[in-house]
N, C-alpha and C positions, 0 to 999 in steps of 0.2 A: 731523449726526453720526452718528446710528444709521441712517438709510439707506445711509451711506458705508460703515459696519461690514458691514451685511447684504450690500451687491454686493461688497465683498472676498472676505467669504465665501463667496458664491456663487461666486465666479471661482476660488477656492481649490480649492475642492469639484470643479468642472468639470476644472480642471487634473488633478488627482489622478485624475479618473473617465478622462481623454483617456489618462492613461499604463497604467491599468488594461486599457482597453480592447483594444490590442493582445494581450497575454496572453491574455485571454479568448475573441479571436478565433481565435488561434493553437490555444487547448484545443479549444473547438468543433469545428475543422477535422478535428484530429487524432483527436476523437473519432468523428466521420462518417466518417472511414477506417477507423478501428480496426476494427470489426464486417466489414466489407466482406473485409478483408485476413484476419482468422481465420478466414472460412468459406473462403475461397481456399487458404491454407496447408494448412487440412485436407484437400483434397482433390489436392494436389500434393504431389509428393516429388522432392527433389534426384536428382544424378547420386551423389553418396555414398551415399544412402540407397538407392538402386538396387543400387548395390556392396553394400552392409551387407546386405540381403537375399540377395543372389546369394553373399557368401561364408558366411552362416550357414547356408544351404542346402547348399552344398559340404561344409560341416564335418559337418552330418548324414548327409549321403551315406555318409561313411566310418565316422563316430563310432559310429553306431547299430550296424553289424555287427561293428565292433570290439569295442564294449563287451559285446555280446551273446557275441561269442566267449572275451572274457577272464571272463566270468560262466561259463562253460561249462569252458574250458581252463587258466583261472590256476591258477599252482602253490601261491600264498599265498592264504590266504581274505580277505586285504586287497584283494589284486588281484581276486577273485572279485566281491568286493561292490562294489567301485568300478565295476568293469564293469558290474553290474546296473545302478546308479545312473546311468551316462554313458548308457547305453542307453535309460533310461526318459525322462530329463530331453530328450536330443536328439529323442526320438519326439514329446515333446510340443511342443518346438520347432520340429519338422518341419511339424505342424500349422497352426502360429499363422504361421508363415511363407510355408506355401501359401497361406493365408487373404488375408495382405497382398498376396501377389504378383498374387492373382486380383483383388484390390479396386483396386489400383494400376496393373494392367497391366504387370506385371514379368515377363519371362519367365525361366525356373528351368531349369538343367539337371538332366537325369533320372540322369546317371552320373557317379561320380568324375572327379575332376581327373587326369591322367596322374601328378602327384607323389603325390598322395594314394593312388593304386591300387598305388602302387611301395610305398607305406608298408604298404598291406595285405597285399600279397605278403611283405613283409619279415616283420610280423608274424605271419602265419600259418604262416610255415615255420619259428618258433622252437617251441621246447619248454621245460619247465621252469623253472629261472629265468632262463635266457636269453628266454624268452615274456616274463615277468613285466619284466625290466630294458627289454626292448624296448619293449613297451607304454606302459609309465609316461612313460619318456622320448618316444616320438613323440607322444603325447596329450597330455603337459604342454607339449612345444614348439610344439604345434598351438594349443593353448588361449593361450599367452603373446602367440603371434601375432596373434591376431582381438581380444584383449583390449583392446589398443591402439586398434583401428578401433571396437570398441563403445563406448568411451570419448568418442571424438571426435564419434560421432554422436550420442550421447547429450548431449552438451554443446552441438553445434552446429546440430542440426537446427531446422528451423522448425515441423515438423510432428509434433503431439504425438501422435498414433497411433504413428509411429514411433518417438518419444523414449521411451512407454510400454514399448514392446516392446524396446527398446534397453536400459530399464532392469531388465526382466526377465532378459534375454541376460546382462547384467553380472553380474546375481547368481548366475547359473547357472556361467557360465564361472569366477569367483571360487571358487566353491564345486567345481567340478570340479580345479580347480589345487592347491586345498587338499587333497582328497582323494588327488589323485596323488603328490602331495608325500608324504601320510601313509604311502604304502605302505612308504616306506625305500630305494625302488629308483631315485629320481630324483638325477642327478648333476650338481652345477654344472658340471662339468668334461667332460660327457658332448660338448658341442660342439653340440648341436642348439637351444639357445635361443634360435630366431629374433628378431629384436626387429621390432616393427611398425615400418611403412615411416613415415616421417615425411611428414604433409599438411598441407597450409593451408589453410583454410576460412573465408572471411567470415561472422562472426558478426553476428546481427542487434545492432542498438544501439540506445538510447532517444536518437535524436538528430531533430531537424527537418529535415523535409524542404526541399528549394528551394521547392516551393510554400507551405509553412507560412510560411519567412522571406518571401516575395514579399507574401501576406495581411496579415502583421503589418506591412509596411512600407506598404502602402496604407492600412491602418486608422488608424497611426500619422499618416501625412499628413491623413487626412480629420479626425481627432480633432483634431489640433493648429491645423488652419485654423479649425475650429468653436470652438474655445476662444479663439482670438485674437479671432474676431469677438465672442463673447457679452461676452470681458472688456471689448473696446472699447465695446461699449454700455452696459454696467452703469457703465463708469468715466466715462461723459459727464456734465459738470455739469448738475444738475438745479436745480429752482428754490430759490431761498431759503428757508432754513428759520426 
């Protein structure tokens, strides 16, 4: 009687072990793939990441000189102070984005886009309150447009270096929008609050790959066969006790 209890106890243990092993096998396979994946994503960037670096560079090309101009010619102290902060922060961003572009091989433009050049000409032609109003609204609209892209990259990029830079850019753009609004010249009815274009991106998810599932299936079949064989062996009638 005691031998039969021992046999069935061992059999139950083996059945439980067979159920656990596929999960263990999948975990081991996923862990073995995780480290190379992390190393690879640290060296590569997506098309959206590249767009992000280019857009930030375009912003720097016109917002640095416009910030410097506002610090010099602003009609109000708040505009002069805001311009100085924008120029200084975008100068820092310019150095950071150029280092990242060199690291990941992203070519950057060295002249403002046609639209931003038109805004620069428009702001430069204004004086007095008109200068302050045009500067505040144009810069606020531009920051509002890029803000959506930064948030998208921050949430969806697989590259930790780009994610850190997007976090830095996010903080700076939020600060700039607040400062521009604080000048008292930004109007919600001005008609220049551009909305960030809607984009779709495939975010990384914690899901098992096809290889993981195949491995789990193979391990499960092998363990089930081994368990059945061992149960039959231990269940065979023994000598009378």
